[in-house]
N, C-alpha and C positions, 0 to 999 in steps of 0.2 A: 433555474434548472433542476429537475425533478429525479429521483432518483427512475432511472429506465432499465427496462427489460432487456437484454439485448438475445436477436435469433440470433441461430446457430448462422456461421460464416465458412463452413466446410461446403467442399464441392459436394454432388453426389457420389461420386466418386472413389471417393476419399471418404477414409473413415476415421481420419482427423484435420484439422487445423494447422499449418506450420509456414507463418511469414516472419517477414525483416522489412523492418518498418524507420525508414532514413527520412526524419520531419523536422521542422525548424523545432516544434514542441506538441507535448500530447493534448491530446483532446482532455477539453474540462469535460468530464462526465462518470458524476457516482454512478454506477450500473451494477447490475449482477447479469448471472446468465447461469444453464443450464447445467454447461460445461467446464471440466475442473477447468486452470487456466497454471500454464509454465510462464512467468515473464521472465525473460533472461534483459539485463541492462547492461549495453555495451557501452554505450556513450549516452550519461542522461544523471541527471539530478533534481529533489524537492522533495516533498510532503508526502508521505502515502499514509492513506485514511483506507483498513481493514476491518471489518467488522467495526466493534467498537477501541481497536489500537491504533492509535495516531505516531509516525516515527518519519525518519527522512531516509530517503534511497538514492543511492549513487550509483559509480558506473561498477561493472564487477558483480552484481548483487542479484542473487534467482533466486526468487519468488513460487511457492506454488500454493493458487488458490482453488477454494472446495467450490463445490456446487455452491450455488443459490447466494453467496456471500456479497452482499454490498462494498464496494470497493473502488476506491480511484488513487492513481498516483497522478499529483500532480505539480508539474515541472515550479520553481522558485521564476517571480514576477519577471524578472530580464529575458525569459524565453519568449514571452508574450506582446513582447517588443517587436516594432517594424525590421529593425535594423538586424536581428537576429541570426545569423548565419542558418543556411537552407536544413541542412544536415547537421543540427546541434543533438536533436537526437537519433541514438540508435539504438535498439532495440528486439529482441525476438519475442514472439510469442505464439505460443503451444497452445490447443483449446483440442480437449478432447472428452468424452465421456467416460464413465468409470467403467459400462460395458461395451467399450466400443469392438473385444473384441468379442462378443457374444454375452450373456446372462449369467453363464454359469462357470466363466473363468476363473472371478475371483473364487472360486469356492473349491478351485484344486489345491492342494497341499502347497503345489510351490510359489500360489500365487499371496499369501497369507501376511505376508511381510509388505507386498506392496496395495491389500486391501487395506492395512494398517496404514498404511501411507495415506490413503486416500480418504480414512476414516480423519487422520488425523490432519488435512489439509482445511478439516471446516473451519479449522483457528485458525487460518494462513498460517506458510509455514515461510522462513529466510533460511535461506543454507550457509554452510560456512564459507569462506573465500575458498578454503581446502577444496571440497565438493566440488565447488563451483568451477573451478580449476579441470576436477576430472571429467565433468562431464561438457565442458565446453567443446572440444571439435564434433561431438555427437551430435550439440543443440546446432550448430553451426550447418553440421551437414543436412541439418535434415530439412532446410530450408531448400526447397525447388526439388529434392528427392521423390523419386515416384514408387509407385509399385510395392511390391511386397519387403523391398530393402527400407523401404521406409519406417514401415511396420516393426521390422526387426531395429531400427536405429532407435526408433521411438521405444521399445523395451528394455532397451541395454540402458535411456540415459533412468528409466522407473526406476530399474533395476537396479542401477545405482544408489540413487537417491534414497528408496526403501529400505538401501542396507548400511545407510552413514547413519551416525548417532552425533554428528555435526551440524545442528541446525536449533534453529531454538520458535518455537509457535510466537504468533504474534498476539492470540486474543488470551486469556484467559478459562474459556470457555467456547462453545459453539458459538458461533455468531452466523446462523442461516437467516436468510429473508421470509420474512411472513408479515409484512405489509402488503394492506389492499392496498389498494388504486386510490384510495385517498391518503391513507396514509405516504403511500410512494413519492405523491405530490410535496406532502406537507416537509417530511423528514427532508427530502430534495430542498427545498425552498432554506431551510433551516442551516442545514450544513453548508451549502451555496454561501448564504449570507454570512455565516462565521469566519469560513475561508478567505471569504474575500475584502473584510470588514475587520478583521481582529487588531490589527495593530491602532483603531481608534476605540475610544469610549462605548462600549455597547451595555446599554438598558435591557438588562430580562425583560421588563415591561415592552420593548422594540419586535425582541426578539419572539415573545408569546403571540403580538399581533403577526407575525410571520405567521403562527401556525395558528391564528385563529382562535387561542386558547389564553385564558386565565392566565395571571404569570404560576399562582401554585398549584393549577392542572398539568401545564406545560412543567413545571418541574419536575412531578411524577411521571407525567408522560416521557420526556426525555434523560428519565432516569429507567425506567421498565424498558426502555428498545437500545441504550447504549450502555447500560449498568453504571454511568459514570454520571455524575450530577453535573449540570449544566457548565457550572465554575470551574469544575475539573474540565471538562471537555477542551472548553476555551484555553483555560491554560496551559495545556498540552498545548494545541496548534500555535498559540505563542512560544512557548518555551523552544519549541522546534525550527521555528524562526529565530529564536535566539543564538541557536546554537549555530546554525549557521553564519548568520553575520559573527561570532564568536571566532568559528574560524577559520574566515576570511580576512580577521584580523584589522579591516580598516577604520571600526569606530572604537571609540571608548565604551568601555563595558554601560557609562550611564545612559550613551545614547544610545548604546541597545535596548537595554531598559527602555526606552521611552516609545523609540518604533516599534516595539514588540506588542505594545499596547498596556503596559502596566506602568502604574502614576505614583509609585513610590520606587527608588534603589532597593529599600528594606526588602517590600514586598517581594520583587522580581527575584533579588539574591534566597530567601525564603523558600520560595517555590520553585525556584531552579534547585537547589540543595535538594529538597524532598522528590523532586522528577530522578535527579541524577543521579544524587547521592554523591555532588561535589558541588565546589560551588563554581560562577562563571569565571573566575579566574582561574581556579585549577584544574579545568577542563580548557580553557585553553591553552596554558601550560602545557597538557597532558598533548592538544595537538599537535602543537609546536616541537612535542620532544619528539613525538613519533615521526613528523614530518621531516627532523633534523638526522633521523637514522636510518631513513633509506636512503 
């Protein structure tokens, strides 16, 4: 599966797209498009890949992805099994161009915070639960809305998000797509291979061969494109899977270590603490404490 460019989905009579999807699972497709995209997960969970950022996502989360930023929201493996319920995923997608109200709209004084929000979206934005709660009714109301009221509704959502200080950026720098056609295919194949085989032993030579490169050339290429080393990127995929398994609490930490692709418990603990700033045991205990407090 290669990195793909998605054409606009909005109808000619609409200035932006707002739709609600109820599906068994999210399409596995690493892609980018010229529109900015608001993604509101009402019901879904998995691993997110935005630019060079890797993390988990879950219900009640709201993201804003900038124009031409490669991204993939991939459900956990059980979502793609045949017995999964038909509406295991419930999400709202809103796509719009930055100039959907005209090329000069962002230059007026009242739009400066909105302009800053769109620029920040080039790094990917995850909004807080509190901010998401504030726009929940506005976002759900956009689905099926028509005419000028729909534009007003979207502006209210964006205005609320633009003045919010409760968010975090996902990438440390702007990660916009600059891949040529050959690189789209190459990086798409690499990312797909890693996300589908992270729990196995992965040799650098194997991944480099997928990219049709020597190992040294591939390492330089991968670091330039993702701002992370190949090993760091792979370990982050593995550790996000480990976080999921720790939260589920159905396995011993040693089992989670090996099922996430690590060869030794010592290395797993060291890598986990380096990324999460706490040990796997502490991570599991903190989650259980939060759950008991609800």
